C-alpha positions as CSV (number, residue, x, y, z in Angstrom):
1,M,0.0,0.1,0.0
2,R,1.4,3.6,-0.8
3,I,0.2,6.3,1.6
4,G,0.5,9.9,1.0
5,I,1.4,12.3,3.7
6,M,1.0,16.1,3.5
7,P,2.2,18.2,6.5
8,V,0.4,21.5,6.5
9,N,1.3,23.5,9.5
10,G,3.3,26.6,8.4
11,L,2.3,30.3,8.5
12,G,2.9,30.8,4.9
13,T,3.9,34.6,5.5
14,R,5.1,35.1,1.9
15,F,1.7,34.4,0.8
16,K,-0.3,36.8,2.7
17,S,-1.1,39.1,-0.1
18,I,-3.0,36.5,-1.8
19,H,-4.6,34.5,1.2
20,D,-4.4,34.4,4.8
21,F,-3.8,30.7,4.9
22,K,-1.9,29.4,1.8
23,P,-3.2,25.7,1.6
24,F,-6.8,27.3,1.4
25,A,-6.0,29.5,-1.6
26,N,-8.4,28.7,-4.3
27,V,-7.3,27.5,-7.6
28,P,-10.2,29.0,-9.7
29,N,-10.2,26.9,-12.8
30,Y,-10.6,23.7,-10.8
31,Y,-12.8,25.0,-7.9
32,E,-10.6,23.6,-5.3
33,P,-8.2,24.8,-2.5
34,M,-4.4,24.7,-3.1
35,Y,-3.7,21.7,-1.0
36,I,-6.2,19.5,-2.7
37,H,-5.1,20.6,-6.1
38,S,-1.6,19.4,-5.0
39,I,-2.8,16.1,-4.1
40,K,-4.5,15.6,-7.2
41,N,-1.5,16.6,-9.2
42,C,1.3,14.9,-7.7
43,G,1.8,12.5,-10.6
44,V,1.8,9.3,-8.6
45,K,-1.2,7.0,-7.7
46,V,-1.8,6.7,-3.8
47,D,-4.1,4.7,-2.0
48,K,-5.0,7.3,0.8
49,F,-3.6,10.6,1.6
50,I,-3.1,11.8,5.2
51,V,-3.3,15.5,5.7
52,I,-1.6,16.8,8.8
53,G,-2.9,20.2,9.8
54,N,-3.1,22.6,12.6
55,S,-6.0,22.1,15.0
56,E,-6.8,25.8,14.6
57,Y,-8.2,25.3,11.1
58,R,-9.7,21.9,11.9
59,K,-13.2,22.9,10.8
60,S,-11.9,24.5,7.6
61,F,-10.2,21.4,6.5
62,Q,-13.1,19.3,7.2
63,Q,-15.6,21.6,5.2
64,F,-13.4,20.9,2.1
65,G,-14.2,17.2,2.4
66,D,-12.2,13.9,2.2
67,L,-12.7,13.2,-1.4
68,E,-14.9,10.5,-0.6
69,G,-12.7,9.0,1.9
70,F,-9.5,9.4,0.1
71,I,-8.2,12.0,2.6
72,E,-7.7,11.4,6.2
73,Y,-7.0,14.4,8.5
74,I,-4.8,14.6,11.6
75,F,-4.4,17.5,13.6
76,V,-1.6,19.0,15.7
77,D,-1.6,21.7,18.1
78,G,0.5,24.8,17.6
79,L,3.4,25.5,15.1
80,T,6.2,23.2,14.7
81,D,9.7,23.8,13.6
82,G,9.2,22.6,10.1
83,P,7.5,19.9,8.1
84,L,9.5,16.9,9.4
85,E,8.8,17.8,13.0
86,T,5.1,18.1,12.1
87,I,5.3,14.5,10.7
88,L,7.1,13.2,13.8
89,L,4.5,14.9,16.2
90,A,1.7,13.2,14.5
91,S,3.4,9.8,13.8
92,N,1.8,8.0,16.7
93,K,-1.6,8.9,15.2
94,L,-0.7,7.7,11.6
95,N,-1.4,4.0,12.4
96,L,0.4,2.9,9.2
97,D,1.8,-0.5,8.5
98,L,5.5,-0.4,8.9
99,N,6.1,-1.9,5.5
100,S,3.8,0.8,3.7
101,E,5.4,2.9,0.9
102,I,5.0,6.4,1.7
103,L,5.0,9.7,-0.4
104,I,5.4,13.0,1.2
105,I,4.4,16.2,-0.7
106,N,4.3,19.7,-0.2
107,C,0.8,21.5,-0.2
108,D,1.8,24.1,-2.9
109,Q,2.9,22.3,-6.1
110,V,1.9,20.6,-9.3
111,V,4.1,18.0,-10.8
112,K,3.8,16.5,-14.3
113,W,5.7,13.3,-14.6
114,D,5.1,9.7,-15.0
115,G,5.6,8.9,-11.1
116,D,4.4,5.5,-11.2
117,Q,6.7,4.3,-13.7
118,E,9.7,6.1,-12.2
119,I,9.0,4.4,-8.7
120,E,8.7,1.2,-10.2
121,K,12.3,1.6,-11.6
122,L,13.4,2.5,-7.9
123,K,11.8,-0.6,-6.4
124,K,13.5,-2.7,-9.0
125,S,16.7,-1.2,-8.0
126,K,16.2,-2.1,-4.3
127,A,16.2,1.7,-3.5
128,S,15.2,2.8,0.0
129,G,14.2,6.1,-1.2
130,G,14.2,8.7,-4.0
131,F,12.7,12.0,-5.2
132,P,12.1,14.1,-8.5
133,T,14.6,16.9,-9.1
134,I,14.7,20.0,-11.5
135,Y,17.5,21.9,-12.9
136,R,18.0,25.1,-10.6
137,T,20.8,27.2,-9.3
138,S,19.2,29.6,-6.9
139,P,20.0,29.2,-3.1
140,R,16.3,29.5,-2.4
141,H,15.9,25.9,-3.1
142,S,17.0,22.6,-1.7
143,Y,19.7,20.4,-3.4
144,A,21.1,16.8,-3.9
145,L,24.7,15.9,-4.4
146,I,24.6,13.2,-7.4
147,S,27.3,10.6,-7.7
148,D,29.6,11.1,-10.7
149,E,30.1,7.2,-10.9
150,V,26.5,5.8,-10.4
151,P,23.7,7.5,-12.5
152,N,21.3,9.4,-10.5
153,L,22.5,8.1,-7.0
154,V,22.2,10.7,-4.2
155,L,25.2,11.2,-2.0
156,R,23.7,14.0,0.1
157,T,21.0,16.5,0.5
158,R,20.7,20.0,1.9
159,E,18.1,22.7,2.4
160,K,19.0,26.0,0.9
161,E,22.5,25.0,0.1
162,V,23.7,24.8,-3.6
163,L,25.2,21.3,-3.8
164,S,24.6,20.7,-7.6
165,N,22.4,21.9,-10.1
166,R,19.6,19.3,-9.2
167,A,17.1,20.9,-6.9
168,T,14.4,19.0,-4.8
169,I,10.7,19.9,-5.4
170,G,9.1,18.9,-2.3
171,L,8.0,15.5,-3.2
172,Y,9.7,12.4,-1.4
173,W,9.4,8.7,-1.9
174,F,10.3,6.2,0.8
175,N,10.1,2.5,0.3
176,K,9.1,1.6,3.8
177,F,7.5,3.7,6.7
178,S,9.6,2.0,9.2
179,E,12.8,3.0,7.3
180,F,11.5,6.6,7.0
181,L,10.6,6.8,10.8
182,S,14.1,5.5,12.0
183,A,16.0,7.9,9.8
184,A,13.7,10.9,10.7
185,K,14.1,10.3,14.3
186,L,17.8,10.2,13.9
187,C,17.7,13.4,11.8
188,K,15.7,15.1,14.7
189,E,18.1,13.7,17.3
190,K,21.0,15.1,15.5
191,N,19.3,18.5,15.4
192,D,19.9,18.6,11.7
193,R,18.2,21.8,11.0
194,A,18.2,23.9,7.7
195,P,19.6,27.5,7.6
196,N,16.2,28.8,8.8
197,N,16.4,26.7,11.9
198,E,13.7,24.2,10.9
199,F,13.5,20.4,10.1
200,Y,12.9,19.3,6.6
201,V,12.2,16.0,5.1
202,S,14.9,16.0,2.5
203,H,17.5,15.7,5.2
204,V,16.0,12.4,6.2
205,Y,17.7,10.8,3.3
206,N,21.2,11.8,4.8
207,Y,20.2,9.2,7.5
208,L,18.5,6.4,5.5
209,E,20.1,3.0,5.2
210,G,20.2,1.8,1.5
211,L,20.3,3.5,-1.7
212,V,18.7,6.8,-2.7
213,F,18.1,8.1,-6.3
214,Q,17.1,11.2,-7.9
215,M,14.4,11.2,-10.7
216,P,15.1,13.9,-13.1
217,I,11.9,15.9,-14.4
218,T,11.4,19.0,-16.3
219,V,7.8,20.1,-15.8
220,F,7.1,21.5,-12.1
221,Y,5.0,24.4,-10.9
222,S,5.4,26.0,-7.6
223,L,2.2,27.6,-6.3
224,G,4.0,28.6,-2.8
225,E,4.9,32.1,-3.9
226,P,2.4,35.0,-5.1
227,D,4.2,35.5,-8.3
228,N,4.4,31.8,-9.3
229,Y,0.9,31.2,-8.1
230,L,-0.5,34.0,-10.4
231,K,1.7,32.7,-13.3
232,Y,0.3,29.3,-12.8
233,L,-3.2,30.5,-12.9
234,N,-2.5,32.5,-16.1
235,C,-0.9,29.4,-17.6
236,E,2.6,31.2,-17.8
237,T,6.1,29.6,-17.6
238,Q,7.8,29.8,-14.3
239,H,11.5,30.2,-14.1
240,D,13.8,30.4,-11.0
């Protein structure tokens, strides 16, 4: 079983000019909030999605519905130090089979790729994890250091640190929930924070036992910044 997890607990201060709470920003052409639009457009088939939201917005999340049982909501109190800490805080409520595949995604993006086919390749290669990457060079992104000897093998990941020209996009696959959980707890114990002092999912790969691979893609839309959000609504190309 493949389970999707979406941590939604940030303030989204950069998005305040568009909407007070970014995940609820409307995507007009599709008549749905941003976080549901992101779930529908992650490019991967998932059996169920678990949205981890702030309890302050419980009623609003529930009013948007569960897509006929496809979405399950879990709520945490207060803000956390980043998406990874949000997941760990809710981990005892997830009730997942430890052998489940998990797919962790951001609430503010659209990914166009053949995700199912790419993940099947990872599983055949006995990978423990992997994630799509795009070509970028700006320090506002997060990056993967790629092996020169083994195609697409990830050696290290860092948030907001340019290790290469392959940037992560906020979509992360792990072959087993148990392996993710062990690595995530170790990442937290090591206090492995990004420069903004938060805990991110990408850093978990640095503690994951087994192989990790990138999956290069070319079509990705960020909805998390006002300019990019408006460009997406107007069907304009994004560059960064």
